[in-house]
C-alpha positions as CSV (number, residue, x, y, z in Angstrom):
1,M,49.5,-124.4,12.9
2,S,45.7,-123.7,12.7
3,A,43.0,-125.9,14.1
4,A,41.9,-126.6,10.4
5,A,45.4,-127.7,9.5
6,T,45.6,-130.2,12.3
7,G,42.0,-131.5,11.9
8,A,40.9,-130.3,15.4
9,R,37.5,-128.8,15.8
10,P,37.1,-125.5,17.6
11,G,35.7,-125.9,21.1
12,A,36.0,-129.6,21.1
13,D,38.2,-129.7,24.2
14,R,35.8,-127.5,26.1
15,R,32.8,-129.6,25.2
16,A,34.7,-132.7,26.1
17,S,35.5,-131.3,29.6
18,E,31.9,-130.3,30.1
19,T,30.6,-133.8,29.4
20,D,33.3,-135.4,31.6
21,P,31.4,-137.3,34.4
22,R,33.8,-136.2,37.0
23,M,33.3,-132.5,36.2
24,R,29.5,-132.9,36.2
25,A,29.7,-134.6,39.6
26,R,31.8,-131.9,41.0
27,K,29.5,-129.2,39.7
28,L,26.5,-131.0,41.2
29,A,28.3,-131.3,44.5
30,V,29.0,-127.6,44.6
31,Q,25.4,-126.8,43.8
32,R,24.1,-129.1,46.5
33,E,26.5,-127.7,49.1
34,A,25.3,-124.1,48.2
35,G,21.7,-125.3,48.6
36,R,22.5,-126.8,52.0
37,R,24.1,-123.6,53.2
38,R,21.1,-121.6,52.2
39,L,18.8,-124.0,54.1
40,R,21.1,-123.7,57.2
41,I,20.9,-119.9,57.0
42,V,17.1,-120.0,56.6
43,A,16.8,-122.5,59.6
44,V,19.0,-120.3,61.8
45,V,16.9,-117.2,60.9
46,L,13.7,-119.1,61.7
47,V,15.1,-120.3,65.0
48,L,16.1,-116.7,66.0
49,V,12.7,-115.3,65.0
50,A,11.0,-118.1,67.0
51,L,13.2,-117.3,70.1
52,V,12.5,-113.5,69.8
53,V,8.8,-114.1,69.5
54,T,8.8,-116.6,72.4
55,G,10.8,-114.1,74.5
56,L,8.4,-111.3,73.8
57,V,5.4,-113.5,74.7
58,L,7.1,-114.6,77.9
59,V,8.1,-111.1,79.1
60,H,4.6,-109.9,78.5
61,S,3.0,-112.8,80.3
62,S,2.0,-113.1,83.9
63,L,5.2,-115.1,84.5
64,F,7.1,-111.7,84.5
65,A,4.4,-109.5,85.9
66,A,5.0,-106.9,88.6
67,R,3.8,-109.0,91.5
68,S,6.3,-108.1,94.3
69,I,6.0,-104.3,94.9
70,D,8.0,-102.8,97.7
71,I,7.0,-99.3,98.7
72,A,9.2,-97.3,101.1
73,G,8.9,-93.8,102.5
74,A,5.1,-93.4,102.0
75,V,3.7,-92.3,105.3
76,H,0.9,-90.1,104.4
77,E,0.1,-91.4,100.9
78,P,-1.8,-94.7,101.2
79,R,-0.3,-97.8,99.5
80,A,-3.5,-98.2,97.4
81,E,-3.1,-94.6,96.0
82,V,0.6,-95.2,95.2
83,L,-0.3,-98.4,93.3
84,R,-3.2,-96.7,91.5
85,V,-1.1,-93.7,90.4
86,T,1.8,-95.8,89.1
87,G,-0.5,-98.3,87.4
88,L,1.0,-101.1,89.5
89,A,-2.3,-102.1,91.0
90,A,-3.0,-104.1,87.9
91,H,0.3,-106.0,88.1
92,P,1.4,-105.2,84.6
93,P,4.2,-107.0,82.8
94,L,7.5,-105.8,84.2
95,I,8.8,-104.8,80.8
96,D,5.9,-102.3,80.5
97,V,6.7,-100.6,83.8
98,N,8.1,-97.1,83.0
99,G,10.0,-96.0,86.1
100,A,10.4,-92.4,85.0
101,A,6.8,-91.9,84.1
102,A,5.6,-93.7,87.3
103,A,7.9,-91.4,89.5
104,S,6.6,-88.3,87.7
105,S,3.0,-89.4,88.5
106,L,3.9,-90.0,92.1
107,E,5.4,-86.5,92.4
108,R,2.0,-85.0,91.5
109,L,0.6,-86.4,94.7
110,P,0.2,-83.9,97.5
111,W,2.7,-85.3,100.0
112,V,5.4,-86.6,97.5
113,L,8.5,-84.4,97.2
114,S,10.4,-86.9,95.0
115,A,10.1,-90.5,93.9
116,Q,12.1,-93.3,92.3
117,V,10.6,-96.4,90.7
118,S,12.9,-99.3,89.6
119,R,12.4,-102.8,88.2
120,S,13.9,-106.0,89.6
121,W,13.6,-109.0,87.4
122,P,11.7,-111.3,87.2
123,S,8.8,-109.7,89.1
124,G,9.9,-107.0,91.5
125,V,9.3,-103.2,91.6
126,A,10.9,-100.9,94.2
127,V,9.2,-97.6,94.9
128,R,11.1,-95.1,97.0
129,I,9.3,-91.9,98.1
130,V,10.6,-88.8,100.0
131,E,7.6,-87.0,101.5
132,R,7.3,-83.2,102.0
133,R,7.5,-81.7,105.5
134,P,4.6,-79.6,106.8
135,L,5.6,-76.1,107.8
136,A,2.4,-74.2,108.4
137,Y,-1.3,-74.2,108.0
138,V,-4.0,-71.9,106.7
139,P,-7.3,-71.6,108.6
140,L,-10.1,-72.1,106.1
141,G,-13.1,-71.5,108.3
142,G,-15.6,-74.1,109.4
143,H,-13.0,-75.9,111.4
144,R,-11.0,-76.7,108.4
145,N,-7.3,-76.1,107.9
146,A,-5.0,-76.5,104.9
147,V,-1.6,-77.9,105.8
148,V,1.2,-76.5,103.6
149,D,5.0,-77.2,103.2
150,G,7.8,-74.7,102.8
151,T,7.2,-74.3,99.0
152,G,3.5,-73.6,99.4
153,R,2.3,-77.0,98.4
154,V,-1.1,-77.8,100.0
155,L,-0.6,-81.2,101.6
156,E,-4.0,-81.9,103.2
157,D,-7.2,-80.5,104.5
158,V,-7.7,-81.3,108.2
159,A,-10.0,-80.4,111.0
160,A,-7.1,-80.0,113.5
161,P,-3.7,-79.0,112.2
162,P,-0.7,-81.0,113.6
163,S,0.9,-79.4,116.6
164,G,4.0,-77.2,116.2
165,L,2.8,-75.6,112.9
166,V,2.5,-71.9,112.4
167,A,-0.8,-70.4,111.2
168,L,-0.7,-68.2,108.1
169,A,-3.3,-65.4,107.9
170,G,-3.9,-63.1,105.0
171,V,-3.3,-65.8,102.5
172,G,-4.9,-65.6,99.0
173,A,-7.0,-68.4,97.4
174,V,-6.1,-71.8,98.8
175,P,-6.2,-74.7,96.3
176,V,-7.1,-78.3,97.0
177,P,-4.4,-80.7,98.2
178,G,-1.7,-81.1,95.6
179,G,-2.0,-77.4,94.5
180,D,0.2,-74.5,95.4
181,L,-0.3,-71.2,97.1
182,G,0.0,-68.1,94.9
183,A,3.2,-66.1,94.4
184,G,1.7,-63.4,96.6
185,D,2.0,-65.7,99.6
186,A,5.8,-66.2,99.1
187,P,6.8,-63.6,101.7
188,L,4.8,-65.3,104.4
189,L,6.2,-68.7,103.5
190,G,9.7,-67.2,103.4
191,L,9.3,-65.8,106.9
192,A,7.9,-69.1,108.2
193,R,10.9,-71.0,106.7
194,A,13.4,-68.4,108.1
195,L,12.2,-68.7,111.8
196,P,14.7,-70.6,113.9
197,G,13.4,-73.3,116.1
198,S,13.9,-71.2,119.2
199,I,11.4,-68.7,117.8
200,A,9.1,-70.9,115.7
201,G,8.0,-72.8,118.7
202,R,6.7,-69.6,120.3
203,V,4.9,-68.3,117.3
204,A,1.1,-68.8,117.0
205,S,0.6,-67.1,113.6
206,I,2.0,-64.9,110.9
207,D,-0.5,-62.4,109.5
208,S,0.0,-60.1,106.4
209,S,-3.5,-58.7,106.4
210,T,-3.1,-56.0,109.1
211,T,-2.7,-52.3,108.8
212,D,0.8,-52.6,110.2
213,G,1.8,-55.0,107.4
214,V,3.3,-58.4,108.4
215,V,2.9,-59.2,112.1
216,V,3.9,-62.2,114.2
217,R,1.6,-63.3,117.0
218,L,3.4,-65.1,119.8
219,L,1.7,-67.8,121.8
220,H,2.5,-66.1,125.1
221,G,3.8,-62.6,124.5
222,P,3.4,-59.4,122.7
223,L,2.6,-58.7,119.0
224,V,5.7,-58.5,116.8
225,V,5.4,-55.9,114.0
226,L,7.7,-56.5,111.1
227,G,6.0,-54.2,108.6
228,S,7.4,-56.1,105.6
229,T,9.8,-59.0,105.0
230,A,12.5,-56.7,103.9
231,E,15.7,-57.0,106.0
232,L,14.2,-60.3,107.2
233,H,17.4,-61.7,108.6
234,Q,18.1,-58.6,110.7
235,K,14.6,-58.5,112.0
236,I,14.8,-62.2,113.1
237,V,18.1,-61.6,114.8
238,S,16.7,-58.5,116.6
239,L,13.6,-60.5,117.7
240,A,15.7,-63.4,119.0
241,T,17.8,-60.9,121.0
242,V,14.8,-59.2,122.5
243,L,13.1,-62.5,123.4
244,A,16.3,-63.8,125.0
245,R,17.4,-60.6,126.9
246,V,14.4,-58.5,127.7
247,S,11.6,-59.1,130.2
248,L,8.4,-58.9,128.2
249,A,6.1,-58.5,131.2
250,G,3.6,-55.8,130.4
251,I,4.9,-55.4,126.8
252,V,2.1,-55.3,124.2
253,T,4.0,-54.7,121.0
254,I,7.6,-55.2,119.7
255,D,8.1,-53.0,116.6
256,L,10.9,-54.3,114.4
257,R,10.2,-52.2,111.3
258,V,13.7,-50.7,112.0
259,P,15.5,-53.8,113.1
260,A,18.5,-52.0,114.6
261,S,16.2,-50.0,116.9
262,P,13.3,-52.2,118.2
263,V,10.6,-50.4,120.0
264,L,8.8,-52.0,122.8
265,T,5.3,-50.6,123.7
266,P,3.6,-51.4,127.0
């Protein structure tokens, strides 16, 4: 039977339900709860933002500055220079300390072979340095000498070289400390590195500027002519054998250009 036949008005039940006080109250309660949820979400977001901002302010404050700096392994590089190069002299916020960049800066210092820089919260920085080992020196004239390591790095410029180092003659241009000898000086350095302790302690200098090529001048003994650094191992073995087994009294020259047949000249 149609709504007209029964006398009912279309939509009357729906309008009645909408105007029911209980339904209106329920709807308002749902809307209020949704509003409270939104407020809670906004409050949580604001608290998180405040915490992040506060944390950033704190870690960039003097409270977390690099105040305790432990430097180990730096014998020849002064503490003040290590602090200056790494930027730690200004006691920056610990969060701003870049360990890799600081280590790279340290490795450009003359004596530094390798370096590590690490942070330790809340205010500590550990600097670990491995220094280069001097191998030889290059006389510069005027009572100045450039000390170098086995790679050719110039470590320092001194009036008197440390004892036990071999002098290198015939070297090309010598840069300031922190620079490196040229590629042309590699054979001299290779020879200096290859000398065993039993021979190195008896060597005064290695010279590549003679008409005989590379020569080794002993502290107390004859001149050793190598000619070149080819067959270097064999020449060193031959020299060690001669020094150990042959009386060198009256000998002026040991010619090792043919290492299997050394020639001793009085």
